[in-house]
C-alpha positions in Angstrom: 121.9 105.2 84.4 122.8 104.0 80.9 119.9 102.5 78.9 121.9 99.3 78.2 122.6 98.6 81.9 120.6 95.8 83.4 121.6 95.5 87.1 120.5 92.4 89.0 121.4 93.7 92.5 121.0 97.0 94.4 124.8 97.3 94.5 125.0 96.9 90.7 122.3 99.5 90.3 124.2 102.0 92.4 127.5 101.2 90.7 126.0 101.9 87.3 124.9 105.4 88.3 126.9 108.3 87.0 129.4 109.6 89.7 127.5 112.8 90.2 124.3 110.9 91.1 125.9 108.5 93.6 126.0 110.8 96.6 122.3 111.5 96.3 121.6 107.8 95.8 123.6 107.0 98.9 121.7 109.6 100.9 118.3 108.4 99.8 119.2 104.8 100.5 120.4 105.8 104.0 117.2 107.9 104.6 115.1 104.8 103.8 117.3 102.3 105.7 117.5 104.5 108.8 113.7 104.7 109.1 112.5 101.4 107.7 110.6 99.3 110.2 111.9 95.8 110.9 110.9 93.1 108.5 111.3 94.8 105.2 114.2 93.8 103.0 116.1 95.5 100.2 115.8 93.9 96.8 116.2 95.1 93.2 112.8 94.9 91.5 111.5 96.5 88.4 115.0 97.9 87.8 115.3 99.9 91.0 116.0 99.4 94.7 112.9 98.3 96.6 112.1 97.7 100.2 109.7 94.8 100.3 107.9 92.3 102.5 109.4 88.9 101.5 107.1 86.4 99.9 107.7 84.0 102.8 106.0 86.5 105.1 103.3 87.9 102.8 102.3 84.7 101.0 101.0 84.8 97.4 100.5 88.3 96.0 98.4 89.6 93.1 101.5 89.8 90.8 103.6 87.0 92.2 106.2 89.6 93.4 107.1 90.6 96.9 105.0 93.5 98.3 106.9 96.7 97.7 106.6 99.3 100.5 109.3 101.9 99.4 111.5 102.2 96.3 113.7 104.8 94.8 115.1 105.5 91.3 117.4 107.9 89.5 115.7 109.8 86.7 117.1 112.1 84.1 115.8 115.2 85.9 116.3 114.0 89.4 114.9 111.3 91.6 111.7 109.4 92.6 110.8 107.8 95.9 107.9 105.5 95.7 105.9 105.5 99.0 103.4 102.7 98.4 102.0 103.1 101.9 100.5 106.4 100.6 98.9 104.7 97.6 97.4 102.0 99.7 96.0 104.1 102.5 94.0 107.2 101.6 94.1 108.6 105.2 97.9 108.4 105.2 98.0 110.0 101.7 95.8 112.9 102.9 97.8 113.4 106.0 101.1 113.4 104.1 99.8 116.1 101.6 98.4 118.2 104.4 101.6 118.1 106.4 104.0 118.7 103.5 106.2 121.8 104.2 104.6 124.7 102.4 107.9 126.2 101.3 108.7 123.2 99.2 106.7 122.3 96.1 105.1 118.9 96.3 105.3 116.8 93.2 103.5 113.6 94.2 101.5 111.1 92.1 99.7 108.2 93.7 102.8 107.1 95.4 105.7 108.7 93.4 107.4 111.6 95.0 109.5 113.3 92.3 112.3 115.8 93.1 115.6 117.2 91.7 117.6 117.2 95.0 117.1 116.1 98.6 116.8 119.8 99.5 113.5 119.8 97.5 111.7 117.4 99.8 110.5 117.5 103.4 113.0 114.8 104.6 111.6 114.6 108.2 108.1 113.9 106.8 109.4 111.3 104.3 111.4 109.6 107.1 108.3 109.6 109.4 106.2 108.2 106.6 108.6 105.4 106.0 108.9 104.6 109.7 105.1 104.8 110.2 104.0 101.5 108.7 105.0 98.1 110.2 105.0 95.0 108.1 101.9 93.8 109.9 100.1 97.1 109.2 101.1 97.1 105.5 99.9 93.5 105.2 96.5 94.5 106.8 96.2 97.4 104.3 97.1 95.2 101.4 94.5 92.5 102.4 91.8 95.2 103.0 92.4 96.7 99.5 92.6 93.3 97.8 89.1 92.4 98.9 87.4 95.8 98.2 
């Protein structure tokens, strides 16, 4: 994505990607959308597509923004999928790391899964992880972590 581009919608974000990145972006977006539990909505936040709990549902948040559950972004050397459910839930994070396909190198920060192509990630595990946390459960985790 060009440094000067400032999209305001997910569609603008995708349209601004170089043509060679668009197929991967479409595939990542579909992977998320196909497994996203009901109640999350797609928005452009922090310059990238996010799947969030709307403020009307979550109420006030620590930063005044909707609670982001999953996001993705194009990077110079590939892609990032942000799995905030892993960051918020240490048991889920531990399980994800243990179950990662051993043949694929895991490049995961606190919630940021970095990769060059979709072939580099365990797509079924990512899909299962995305599908695994309802809005109600994510709100419970958020509230528990906010008070500890």
